[in-house]
Backbone as JSON Lines, residues from 0, in Angstrom:
{"i":0,"aa":"X","n":[41.88,-46.25,-25.93],"ca":[41.4,-45.1,-25.18],"c":[43.1,-43.92,-25.92]}
{"i":1,"aa":"X","n":[42.08,-42.48,-26.28],"ca":[43.36,-41.48,-27.07],"c":[43.91,-41.33,-25.71]}
{"i":2,"aa":"X","n":[45.04,-40.54,-26.09],"ca":[46.68,-39.65,-25.16],"c":[46.1,-39.05,-24.21]}
{"i":3,"aa":"X","n":[46.7,-38.57,-23.6],"ca":[46.33,-37.92,-22.29],"c":[47.29,-36.86,-22.89]}
{"i":4,"aa":"X","n":[47.23,-35.37,-22.05],"ca":[48.48,-34.9,-22.44],"c":[48.81,-33.92,-20.54]}
{"i":5,"aa":"X","n":[50.1,-33.58,-20.71],"ca":[50.67,-33.34,-19.63],"c":[51.87,-32.01,-20.28]}
{"i":6,"aa":"X","n":[50.96,-30.83,-19.72],"ca":[51.09,-29.43,-20.07],"c":[52.19,-29.45,-19.85]}
{"i":7,"aa":"X","n":[53.07,-30.01,-18.54],"ca":[53.76,-28.92,-17.97],"c":[55.08,-29.24,-19.03]}
{"i":8,"aa":"X","n":[55.01,-30.03,-19.86],"ca":[56.06,-30.28,-20.94],"c":[55.73,-30.76,-21.74]}
{"i":9,"aa":"X","n":[56.0,-29.48,-23.16],"ca":[55.42,-29.38,-24.05],"c":[56.04,-31.12,-24.86]}
{"i":10,"aa":"X","n":[57.63,-31.31,-24.32],"ca":[58.13,-31.9,-25.07],"c":[57.46,-33.3,-24.77]}
{"i":11,"aa":"X","n":[56.95,-33.96,-23.58],"ca":[56.3,-35.01,-23.82],"c":[54.49,-34.6,-23.16]}
{"i":12,"aa":"X","n":[54.39,-36.0,-23.93],"ca":[52.73,-36.01,-24.72],"c":[52.99,-37.62,-24.22]}
{"i":13,"aa":"X","n":[51.26,-37.44,-23.81],"ca":[51.26,-39.14,-23.82],"c":[51.94,-40.5,-23.23]}
{"i":14,"aa":"X","n":[51.56,-41.38,-23.76],"ca":[52.1,-42.54,-23.21],"c":[53.67,-42.56,-23.17]}
{"i":15,"aa":"X","n":[53.82,-42.62,-24.26],"ca":[55.6,-43.19,-24.85],"c":[56.63,-41.43,-24.32]}
{"i":16,"aa":"X","n":[56.35,-40.75,-24.27],"ca":[56.73,-39.25,-24.1],"c":[57.47,-38.97,-24.32]}
{"i":17,"aa":"X","n":[57.51,-38.74,-25.44],"ca":[58.54,-38.25,-26.91],"c":[58.4,-37.91,-28.03]}
{"i":18,"aa":"X","n":[57.96,-36.98,-28.13],"ca":[57.62,-36.82,-29.66],"c":[58.56,-35.55,-30.15]}
{"i":19,"aa":"X","n":[58.53,-35.36,-31.42],"ca":[59.3,-34.46,-31.83],"c":[58.47,-33.27,-32.9]}
{"i":20,"aa":"X","n":[58.68,-31.94,-32.66],"ca":[58.05,-31.64,-33.16],"c":[56.72,-31.03,-32.33]}
{"i":21,"aa":"X","n":[56.43,-31.17,-31.66],"ca":[55.11,-30.76,-30.32],"c":[55.67,-29.36,-29.83]}
{"i":22,"aa":"X","n":[54.26,-28.44,-30.26],"ca":[54.43,-27.03,-30.11],"c":[53.47,-26.68,-29.64]}
{"i":23,"aa":"X","n":[53.61,-25.18,-28.65],"ca":[52.62,-24.73,-27.89],"c":[52.05,-23.51,-29.08]}
{"i":24,"aa":"X","n":[50.33,-23.45,-29.17],"ca":[50.25,-22.12,-29.88],"c":[49.49,-21.24,-29.16]}
{"i":25,"aa":"X","n":[49.35,-20.42,-29.15],"ca":[48.49,-19.19,-28.56],"c":[48.07,-18.34,-29.22]}
{"i":26,"aa":"X","n":[46.45,-19.1,-29.73],"ca":[45.87,-18.12,-30.69],"c":[45.83,-16.84,-30.54]}
{"i":27,"aa":"X","n":[45.07,-15.64,-31.24],"ca":[44.7,-13.93,-30.67],"c":[44.03,-14.66,-29.96]}
{"i":28,"aa":"X","n":[42.96,-15.32,-29.82],"ca":[42.07,-15.33,-29.12],"c":[41.88,-17.08,-28.8]}
{"i":29,"aa":"X","n":[41.28,-16.85,-27.43],"ca":[40.67,-18.65,-27.63],"c":[41.86,-19.28,-26.66]}
{"i":30,"aa":"X","n":[41.63,-20.49,-25.99],"ca":[42.96,-20.67,-25.28],"c":[44.36,-21.28,-26.14]}
{"i":31,"aa":"X","n":[44.88,-21.57,-25.15],"ca":[46.72,-22.17,-25.86],"c":[46.34,-23.34,-25.79]}
{"i":32,"aa":"X","n":[47.16,-23.87,-26.65],"ca":[47.04,-24.88,-27.65],"c":[48.41,-26.02,-27.18]}
{"i":33,"aa":"X","n":[48.27,-27.43,-27.81],"ca":[49.1,-28.03,-27.67],"c":[49.21,-29.22,-28.56]}
{"i":34,"aa":"X","n":[49.52,-28.85,-30.01],"ca":[49.62,-28.94,-30.78],"c":[51.2,-30.27,-31.4]}
{"i":35,"aa":"X","n":[50.76,-31.62,-32.15],"ca":[51.46,-32.12,-31.81],"c":[50.9,-33.31,-33.16]}
{"i":36,"aa":"X","n":[51.75,-33.45,-34.03],"ca":[51.47,-34.38,-35.32],"c":[51.07,-35.7,-34.82]}
{"i":37,"aa":"X","n":[49.8,-36.17,-35.87],"ca":[48.9,-37.16,-35.73],"c":[50.38,-38.76,-35.62]}
{"i":38,"aa":"X","n":[50.39,-39.53,-35.13],"ca":[51.25,-40.72,-35.51],"c":[50.43,-41.09,-36.32]}
{"i":39,"aa":"X","n":[51.27,-41.81,-37.07],"ca":[50.65,-42.65,-38.12],"c":[49.71,-44.46,-37.73]}
{"i":40,"aa":"X","n":[48.09,-44.48,-37.83],"ca":[48.06,-45.21,-37.44],"c":[47.38,-44.56,-36.0]}
{"i":41,"aa":"X","n":[47.63,-43.66,-35.49],"ca":[46.81,-43.7,-34.25],"c":[45.75,-43.49,-35.14]}
{"i":42,"aa":"X","n":[45.06,-44.18,-34.86],"ca":[43.17,-44.36,-34.73],"c":[42.32,-43.83,-33.75]}
{"i":43,"aa":"X","n":[43.22,-43.83,-32.2],"ca":[41.94,-43.17,-31.42],"c":[41.85,-41.85,-31.59]}
{"i":44,"aa":"X","n":[42.98,-41.52,-31.51],"ca":[43.23,-39.57,-31.85],"c":[42.13,-39.28,-32.6]}
{"i":45,"aa":"X","n":[41.97,-40.39,-33.76],"ca":[41.34,-39.55,-34.99],"c":[39.59,-40.06,-34.63]}
{"i":46,"aa":"X","n":[39.48,-40.98,-34.0],"ca":[38.07,-41.59,-33.77],"c":[37.4,-40.41,-32.29]}
{"i":47,"aa":"X","n":[38.61,-40.14,-31.64],"ca":[38.19,-39.53,-30.47],"c":[38.26,-37.9,-30.94]}
{"i":48,"aa":"X","n":[38.48,-37.36,-32.05],"ca":[37.74,-35.94,-32.84],"c":[36.41,-36.16,-33.7]}
{"i":49,"aa":"X","n":[36.53,-37.26,-33.97],"ca":[35.45,-37.31,-34.91],"c":[34.07,-37.46,-33.96]}
{"i":50,"aa":"X","n":[34.13,-38.23,-32.52],"ca":[33.34,-38.43,-31.85],"c":[32.99,-36.95,-30.82]}
{"i":51,"aa":"X","n":[34.23,-36.04,-30.8],"ca":[33.25,-34.64,-30.09],"c":[32.73,-33.85,-31.48]}
{"i":52,"aa":"X","n":[32.14,-33.99,-32.5],"ca":[32.31,-33.31,-33.49],"c":[30.49,-33.45,-33.87]}
{"i":53,"aa":"X","n":[29.41,-33.03,-33.43],"ca":[28.04,-32.72,-33.78],"c":[27.84,-33.42,-35.18]}
{"i":54,"aa":"X","n":[26.07,-33.74,-35.21],"ca":[26.11,-33.92,-36.76],"c":[25.94,-32.95,-37.82]}
{"i":55,"aa":"X","n":[25.86,-32.12,-37.57],"ca":[25.96,-30.76,-38.38],"c":[27.88,-30.19,-38.74]}
{"i":56,"aa":"X","n":[28.66,-29.88,-37.8],"ca":[30.09,-30.45,-37.6],"c":[30.43,-31.2,-38.9]}
{"i":57,"aa":"X","n":[29.88,-33.16,-38.83],"ca":[30.37,-34.1,-39.2],"c":[30.15,-34.18,-40.43]}
{"i":58,"aa":"X","n":[28.66,-33.23,-41.04],"ca":[28.53,-33.03,-42.4],"c":[29.25,-32.0,-42.72]}
{"i":59,"aa":"X","n":[29.68,-31.07,-42.32],"ca":[30.76,-29.44,-43.16],"c":[31.72,-30.23,-43.33]}
{"i":60,"aa":"X","n":[32.31,-31.42,-42.19],"ca":[33.85,-31.84,-42.42],"c":[33.55,-32.82,-43.84]}
{"i":61,"aa":"X","n":[32.15,-33.75,-43.58],"ca":[32.34,-35.04,-45.16],"c":[31.59,-34.45,-46.39]}
{"i":62,"aa":"X","n":[31.14,-33.3,-45.89],"ca":[30.3,-33.06,-46.96],"c":[28.65,-33.61,-47.79]}
{"i":63,"aa":"X","n":[28.35,-34.44,-46.47],"ca":[27.36,-34.96,-45.94],"c":[26.76,-35.82,-45.2]}
{"i":64,"aa":"X","n":[26.11,-36.74,-44.38],"ca":[26.14,-37.59,-43.31],"c":[26.87,-37.83,-43.21]}
{"i":65,"aa":"X","n":[27.17,-38.0,-42.15],"ca":[28.14,-39.22,-41.48],"c":[28.12,-39.62,-39.77]}
{"i":66,"aa":"X","n":[27.48,-40.82,-39.38],"ca":[27.19,-40.96,-38.81],"c":[28.19,-41.4,-38.06]}
{"i":67,"aa":"X","n":[29.29,-42.24,-38.79],"ca":[30.33,-43.28,-37.96],"c":[31.4,-43.1,-39.24]}
{"i":68,"aa":"X","n":[32.41,-43.72,-39.17],"ca":[33.9,-44.0,-39.64],"c":[33.61,-45.19,-39.87]}
{"i":69,"aa":"X","n":[34.2,-45.63,-40.62],"ca":[33.81,-47.56,-41.34],"c":[35.76,-47.42,-41.29]}
{"i":70,"aa":"X","n":[35.81,-49.01,-40.7],"ca":[37.19,-49.02,-40.25],"c":[38.41,-48.61,-41.12]}
{"i":71,"aa":"X","n":[38.08,-48.71,-42.6],"ca":[38.47,-48.18,-43.78],"c":[39.05,-46.81,-43.91]}
{"i":72,"aa":"X","n":[37.89,-46.11,-43.29],"ca":[38.42,-44.83,-43.18],"c":[39.16,-43.96,-42.56]}
{"i":73,"aa":"X","n":[38.79,-44.85,-41.63],"ca":[39.56,-44.64,-39.66],"c":[41.27,-44.82,-40.4]}
{"i":74,"aa":"X","n":[41.2,-46.07,-40.68],"ca":[42.82,-46.3,-41.26],"c":[43.13,-45.41,-41.91]}
{"i":75,"aa":"X","n":[42.78,-44.86,-43.1],"ca":[42.75,-43.91,-44.31],"c":[43.27,-42.42,-43.56]}
{"i":76,"aa":"X","n":[41.92,-41.95,-42.39],"ca":[41.92,-41.06,-42.13],"c":[43.56,-40.81,-40.69]}
{"i":77,"aa":"X","n":[44.01,-41.87,-40.2],"ca":[45.0,-42.01,-39.64],"c":[46.6,-42.56,-40.49]}
{"i":78,"aa":"X","n":[46.61,-42.26,-41.89],"ca":[47.93,-42.6,-42.0],"c":[48.55,-41.25,-42.29]}
{"i":79,"aa":"X","n":[49.7,-41.93,-42.08],"ca":[50.76,-40.39,-41.98],"c":[52.13,-40.95,-42.72]}
{"i":80,"aa":"X","n":[52.59,-40.09,-44.03],"ca":[53.99,-41.3,-44.78],"c":[54.17,-39.86,-45.68]}
{"i":81,"aa":"X","n":[54.85,-39.43,-46.5],"ca":[55.56,-38.93,-46.96],"c":[54.89,-37.96,-47.63]}
{"i":82,"aa":"X","n":[53.01,-38.46,-47.99],"ca":[52.51,-37.52,-49.09],"c":[51.22,-37.53,-47.78]}
{"i":83,"aa":"X","n":[51.13,-37.64,-46.3],"ca":[49.88,-37.46,-45.7],"c":[50.54,-37.48,-44.66]}
{"i":84,"aa":"X","n":[49.74,-35.87,-44.18],"ca":[50.81,-35.18,-42.94],"c":[49.32,-34.6,-41.81]}
{"i":85,"aa":"X","n":[49.42,-34.79,-40.36],"ca":[48.01,-34.52,-39.69],"c":[48.57,-33.82,-38.22]}
{"i":86,"aa":"X","n":[48.31,-32.51,-37.84],"ca":[48.37,-32.18,-36.38],"c":[47.02,-32.21,-35.87]}
{"i":87,"aa":"X","n":[47.76,-32.47,-34.63],"ca":[46.15,-33.03,-34.09],"c":[46.63,-31.63,-32.78]}
{"i":88,"aa":"X","n":[45.43,-31.15,-31.61],"ca":[45.24,-29.87,-30.81],"c":[44.86,-30.84,-29.88]}
{"i":89,"aa":"X","n":[45.51,-30.32,-28.46],"ca":[45.19,-29.87,-27.7],"c":[45.14,-29.15,-26.72]}
{"i":90,"aa":"X","n":[43.68,-29.0,-25.52],"ca":[43.44,-27.81,-24.86],"c":[43.96,-27.51,-23.31]}
{"i":91,"aa":"X","n":[44.58,-27.06,-22.65],"ca":[44.95,-27.62,-20.78],"c":[44.02,-27.92,-20.41]}
{"i":92,"aa":"X","n":[43.27,-28.41,-19.41],"ca":[42.13,-29.12,-18.47],"c":[41.41,-30.16,-19.35]}
{"i":93,"aa":"X","n":[42.3,-30.32,-20.99],"ca":[40.76,-30.96,-21.8],"c":[41.69,-32.46,-21.62]}
{"i":94,"aa":"X","n":[41.53,-33.53,-21.55],"ca":[42.82,-34.57,-21.73],"c":[42.1,-35.16,-23.28]}
{"i":95,"aa":"X","n":[41.28,-34.88,-24.0],"ca":[41.24,-35.48,-25.26],"c":[41.42,-34.56,-26.47]}
{"i":96,"aa":"X","n":[41.85,-35.04,-27.38],"ca":[42.06,-33.83,-28.73],"c":[41.18,-33.06,-28.77]}
{"i":97,"aa":"X","n":[41.4,-31.72,-29.09],"ca":[39.78,-31.1,-29.48],"c":[39.84,-30.85,-31.07]}
{"i":98,"aa":"X","n":[40.83,-31.17,-32.12],"ca":[41.17,-30.1,-33.44],"c":[41.99,-31.88,-33.95]}
{"i":99,"aa":"X","n":[42.07,-31.29,-35.52],"ca":[42.26,-32.38,-35.8],"c":[42.55,-31.23,-37.56]}
{"i":100,"aa":"X","n":[44.11,-31.45,-37.66],"ca":[43.98,-30.78,-39.95],"c":[45.03,-31.74,-39.94]}
{"i":101,"aa":"X","n":[44.62,-32.19,-41.15],"ca":[45.64,-32.8,-42.01],"c":[45.6,-32.34,-43.59]}
{"i":102,"aa":"X","n":[46.55,-32.98,-44.33],"ca":[46.44,-32.35,-46.27],"c":[47.17,-34.07,-46.42]}
{"i":103,"aa":"X","n":[46.96,-33.97,-47.79],"ca":[47.89,-34.87,-48.52],"c":[48.23,-34.68,-49.39]}
{"i":104,"aa":"X","n":[49.19,-34.81,-49.79],"ca":[50.3,-33.51,-51.46],"c":[50.71,-34.37,-52.25]}
{"i":105,"aa":"X","n":[50.41,-33.49,-53.14],"ca":[50.1,-34.05,-54.51],"c":[51.8,-33.1,-55.39]}
{"i":106,"aa":"X","n":[52.81,-33.26,-55.27],"ca":[53.92,-32.54,-55.92],"c":[53.8,-31.26,-54.94]}
{"i":107,"aa":"X","n":[53.93,-29.87,-55.55],"ca":[53.67,-28.74,-55.04],"c":[52.32,-28.53,-54.49]}
{"i":108,"aa":"X","n":[51.44,-28.93,-54.5],"ca":[49.72,-28.66,-53.62],"c":[49.55,-29.63,-52.5]}
{"i":109,"aa":"X","n":[48.74,-29.63,-52.12],"ca":[48.22,-30.27,-51.45],"c":[47.2,-29.73,-51.1]}
{"i":110,"aa":"X","n":[45.45,-30.87,-50.4],"ca":[44.55,-30.5,-50.27],"c":[44.67,-30.9,-48.76]}
{"i":111,"aa":"X","n":[43.78,-30.01,-48.13],"ca":[43.74,-30.26,-46.75],"c":[42.11,-29.77,-46.21]}
{"i":112,"aa":"X","n":[42.66,-30.19,-44.67],"ca":[40.96,-30.66,-44.26],"c":[41.64,-30.29,-42.26]}
{"i":113,"aa":"X","n":[40.22,-29.84,-42.15],"ca":[39.9,-29.72,-40.3],"c":[39.52,-30.0,-39.78]}
{"i":114,"aa":"X","n":[38.73,-29.96,-38.56],"ca":[37.32,-30.17,-37.93],"c":[38.06,-30.49,-36.48]}
{"i":115,"aa":"X","n":[37.39,-29.68,-36.07],"ca":[37.03,-28.65,-34.24],"c":[35.92,-29.79,-33.16]}
{"i":116,"aa":"X","n":[36.59,-29.95,-32.41],"ca":[34.96,-30.32,-31.92],"c":[34.16,-29.23,-31.49]}
{"i":117,"aa":"X","n":[32.65,-29.71,-31.28],"ca":[31.55,-28.77,-31.57],"c":[32.01,-27.25,-30.17]}
{"i":118,"aa":"X","n":[31.98,-28.38,-29.16],"ca":[31.94,-27.46,-27.72],"c":[33.56,-26.13,-28.12]}
{"i":119,"aa":"X","n":[35.07,-26.41,-28.45],"ca":[35.59,-25.4,-28.85],"c":[35.5,-24.83,-30.41]}
{"i":120,"aa":"X","n":[34.29,-24.73,-31.0],"ca":[34.46,-23.82,-32.2],"c":[34.51,-22.48,-32.29]}
{"i":121,"aa":"X","n":[35.11,-21.57,-33.19],"ca":[34.47,-20.53,-32.86],"c":[35.13,-19.57,-31.78]}
{"i":122,"aa":"X","n":[36.26,-20.26,-31.7],"ca":[38.22,-19.3,-30.57],"c":[38.89,-19.55,-31.07]}
{"i":123,"aa":"X","n":[39.22,-19.83,-32.08],"ca":[40.64,-19.22,-33.13],"c":[41.29,-20.52,-33.17]}
{"i":124,"aa":"X","n":[40.78,-22.02,-32.42],"ca":[41.43,-22.96,-32.74],"c":[41.69,-23.68,-34.36]}
{"i":125,"aa":"X","n":[41.07,-23.34,-34.96],"ca":[40.38,-24.22,-36.37],"c":[41.61,-23.01,-36.89]}
{"i":126,"aa":"X","n":[41.6,-21.3,-36.91],"ca":[42.73,-20.73,-37.42],"c":[44.04,-21.0,-37.25]}
{"i":127,"aa":"X","n":[44.48,-20.79,-35.63],"ca":[45.56,-21.63,-35.37],"c":[46.01,-22.74,-36.18]}
{"i":128,"aa":"X","n":[45.64,-24.15,-36.34],"ca":[45.34,-25.16,-36.05],"c":[46.19,-25.34,-37.8]}
{"i":129,"aa":"X","n":[45.57,-24.75,-38.4],"ca":[45.03,-24.55,-40.08],"c":[46.64,-23.79,-40.26]}
{"i":130,"aa":"X","n":[47.07,-22.38,-40.13],"ca":[47.99,-21.8,-39.46],"c":[49.5,-22.69,-39.53]}
{"i":131,"aa":"X","n":[49.27,-23.06,-38.77],"ca":[50.14,-24.0,-38.15],"c":[50.45,-25.7,-39.21]}
{"i":132,"aa":"X","n":[49.59,-25.87,-39.83],"ca":[49.55,-26.44,-40.75],"c":[50.5,-26.71,-42.37]}
{"i":133,"aa":"X","n":[49.54,-24.84,-42.58],"ca":[50.28,-24.53,-43.52],"c":[51.16,-24.21,-43.46]}
{"i":134,"aa":"X","n":[52.37,-23.26,-42.11],"ca":[53.53,-22.93,-42.06],"c":[54.45,-24.7,-42.6]}
{"i":135,"aa":"X","n":[53.57,-25.56,-42.26],"ca":[54.34,-27.62,-42.2],"c":[54.33,-27.18,-43.66]}
{"i":136,"aa":"X","n":[53.24,-27.29,-44.02],"ca":[52.82,-27.71,-45.69],"c":[54.35,-26.23,-46.78]}
{"i":137,"aa":"X","n":[54.64,-25.38,-46.28],"ca":[55.63,-24.04,-46.65],"c":[56.83,-25.0,-46.86]}
{"i":138,"aa":"X","n":[56.9,-24.87,-45.63],"ca":[58.27,-26.21,-44.91],"c":[58.38,-27.07,-45.91]}
{"i":139,"aa":"X","n":[58.03,-27.28,-46.53],"ca":[57.76,-28.62,-46.9],"c":[57.89,-28.26,-48.55]}
{"i":140,"aa":"X","n":[57.69,-27.37,-48.85],"ca":[57.68,-26.71,-50.46],"c":[56.41,-26.65,-51.1]}
{"i":141,"aa":"X","n":[55.65,-26.71,-50.41],"ca":[54.66,-26.92,-50.74],"c":[53.37,-25.26,-51.44]}
{"i":142,"aa":"X","n":[53.52,-25.03,-52.47],"ca":[53.33,-23.53,-52.77],"c":[51.24,-23.27,-52.58]}
{"i":143,"aa":"X","n":[50.92,-24.24,-53.01],"ca":[49.4,-24.58,-53.57],"c":[48.88,-25.39,-51.99]}
{"i":144,"aa":"X","n":[47.27,-24.72,-51.7],"ca":[46.83,-25.3,-51.14],"c":[45.39,-25.88,-51.66]}
{"i":145,"aa":"X","n":[44.43,-26.66,-51.63],"ca":[43.23,-27.01,-52.4],"c":[42.36,-27.5,-50.94]}
{"i":146,"aa":"X","n":[40.44,-26.55,-51.29],"ca":[40.0,-27.64,-49.68],"c":[38.71,-28.08,-50.59]}
{"i":147,"aa":"X","n":[38.53,-28.63,-50.51],"ca":[36.92,-28.87,-50.7],"c":[35.79,-28.41,-49.28]}
{"i":148,"aa":"X","n":[34.57,-27.73,-49.59],"ca":[33.91,-27.39,-48.3],"c":[32.06,-27.04,-48.66]}
{"i":149,"aa":"X","n":[31.4,-28.27,-47.94],"ca":[30.05,-27.39,-48.16],"c":[30.13,-25.82,-48.16]}
{"i":150,"aa":"X","n":[29.0,-26.0,-49.42],"ca":[28.34,-24.53,-49.72],"c":[27.62,-23.81,-48.72]}
{"i":151,"aa":"X","n":[27.64,-24.59,-47.65],"ca":[26.64,-23.68,-46.83],"c":[27.68,-23.73,-45.25]}
{"i":152,"aa":"X","n":[29.2,-23.86,-45.52],"ca":[30.25,-23.66,-44.48],"c":[30.34,-22.69,-44.78]}
{"i":153,"aa":"X","n":[30.29,-21.11,-44.27],"ca":[31.09,-19.83,-44.83],"c":[32.36,-19.36,-43.66]}
{"i":154,"aa":"X","n":[32.12,-20.72,-42.91],"ca":[33.36,-20.88,-41.78],"c":[34.47,-21.07,-42.69]}
{"i":155,"aa":"X","n":[34.36,-22.6,-43.22],"ca":[35.93,-22.68,-43.61],"c":[36.29,-22.14,-45.12]}
{"i":156,"aa":"X","n":[35.73,-21.51,-45.12],"ca":[35.62,-20.59,-46.89],"c":[36.47,-18.79,-45.75]}
{"i":157,"aa":"X","n":[35.93,-18.87,-44.53],"ca":[36.6,-17.59,-43.89],"c":[37.94,-17.9,-43.3]}
{"i":158,"aa":"X","n":[37.8,-19.4,-42.65],"ca":[39.09,-19.77,-42.16],"c":[40.05,-20.08,-43.01]}
{"i":159,"aa":"X","n":[40.12,-20.37,-44.36],"ca":[41.26,-20.15,-45.66],"c":[41.32,-18.74,-46.06]}
{"i":160,"aa":"X","n":[40.5,-17.48,-46.05],"ca":[40.57,-16.5,-46.21],"c":[41.76,-16.12,-45.47]}
{"i":161,"aa":"X","n":[41.7,-16.28,-44.2],"ca":[42.49,-15.99,-43.12],"c":[43.92,-16.5,-42.7]}
{"i":162,"aa":"X","n":[43.8,-17.98,-43.73],"ca":[45.19,-18.42,-43.85],"c":[46.23,-18.5,-44.61]}
{"i":163,"aa":"X","n":[45.53,-17.79,-45.95],"ca":[46.17,-18.38,-47.27],"c":[45.53,-17.58,-48.13]}
{"i":164,"aa":"X","n":[46.55,-17.24,-49.53],"ca":[45.74,-16.1,-50.15],"c":[44.9,-16.97,-51.26]}
{"i":165,"aa":"X","n":[43.66,-16.73,-50.87],"ca":[42.75,-17.78,-51.76],"c":[42.32,-16.6,-53.12]}
{"i":166,"aa":"X","n":[43.01,-17.92,-54.26],"ca":[43.19,-17.8,-55.4],"c":[41.95,-18.02,-56.87]}
{"i":167,"aa":"X","n":[40.98,-19.11,-56.11],"ca":[39.89,-19.1,-56.8],"c":[38.74,-20.08,-56.35]}
{"i":168,"aa":"X","n":[37.39,-19.44,-56.2],"ca":[36.28,-20.43,-55.13],"c":[35.41,-20.81,-56.32]}
{"i":169,"aa":"X","n":[35.41,-22.46,-56.24],"ca":[34.07,-22.79,-57.34],"c":[32.92,-23.49,-57.32]}
{"i":170,"aa":"X","n":[32.46,-23.59,-57.42],"ca":[30.71,-24.6,-57.2],"c":[31.27,-25.45,-57.84]}
{"i":171,"aa":"X","n":[31.35,-26.88,-57.2],"ca":[31.57,-28.32,-58.13],"c":[30.02,-28.5,-57.02]}
{"i":172,"aa":"X","n":[29.25,-29.13,-57.8],"ca":[28.23,-29.82,-57.27],"c":[27.78,-28.83,-56.56]}
{"i":173,"aa":"X","n":[27.59,-29.5,-55.15],"ca":[26.9,-28.96,-53.72],"c":[28.38,-28.6,-53.08]}
{"i":174,"aa":"X","n":[29.37,-28.77,-53.43],"ca":[30.46,-28.3,-52.9],"c":[31.15,-26.81,-53.12]}
{"i":175,"aa":"X","n":[32.07,-26.28,-52.54],"ca":[32.94,-25.5,-53.26],"c":[34.07,-25.91,-53.35]}
{"i":176,"aa":"X","n":[35.01,-25.55,-54.03],"ca":[36.19,-26.16,-54.39],"c":[36.85,-24.74,-54.28]}
{"i":177,"aa":"X","n":[37.72,-24.98,-53.33],"ca":[39.15,-23.93,-53.03],"c":[40.36,-24.32,-53.05]}
{"i":178,"aa":"X","n":[41.2,-22.75,-53.91],"ca":[42.28,-22.94,-53.98],"c":[43.29,-21.46,-53.54]}
{"i":179,"aa":"X","n":[44.5,-21.72,-52.99],"ca":[44.54,-20.36,-52.4],"c":[46.15,-20.82,-52.66]}
{"i":180,"aa":"X","n":[46.84,-19.69,-52.75],"ca":[48.25,-19.83,-52.62],"c":[48.98,-19.35,-51.37]}
{"i":181,"aa":"X","n":[50.36,-20.48,-51.16],"ca":[50.88,-20.39,-49.83],"c":[52.44,-19.3,-49.62]}
{"i":182,"aa":"X","n":[52.85,-19.33,-50.84],"ca":[54.39,-19.39,-50.91],"c":[54.09,-18.26,-51.27]}
C-alpha cells in the first residue's frame, strides 16, 4: 500500500513520519499540494500513480501503449540516486499520490518526465510539480532540460513552455524532442 499523507504537519509524511525536503505548493489554480522526494526503491508509490493513469495518459507518458509496468521498469522508475531524482505530489483529502515528476541527470543536462492522475489533470498540478523539479535541477547545477513527448500531446509542450525557456523542438519519429534552458 502506498504512503498515506498527514497534511497537519508537512514534515511528517507516511509511516516513517520523517522526511527531508517535504514542501507545500500552492498552484495558481488547483488544490494545495504536499510534495516530497521519492525514496529510492519506493515502487508502491510509483505504481499508485501509474494505476491512476488512464490509457491516454499512459500512452502520452510512455510514448505508446502501456497497460502495465514490468518489474524491471518499476524498479527503474523507483530508482533514486545521484543522477535520478523524483518528486511525488499529494492533495489534501486524497491519501494516494496524484502526480510524479522525475529527472535523469547527464552532466549539466537532465531529461525530465511527469505524470498526473487523470482526475487531477488541468488543475495546475503538473506545472507546479515540474516547476519544483526544475528548481531542484537548477540548485544541483543543471542548466538545460530535455523531454520526449508524443507529437499528439500539446499539453506537455505547453507545460514546458510555462516552466522553462524552450530552445528547440524537433520531431524524432513519432515523438517531439524538446530542449529548454533553465539557468
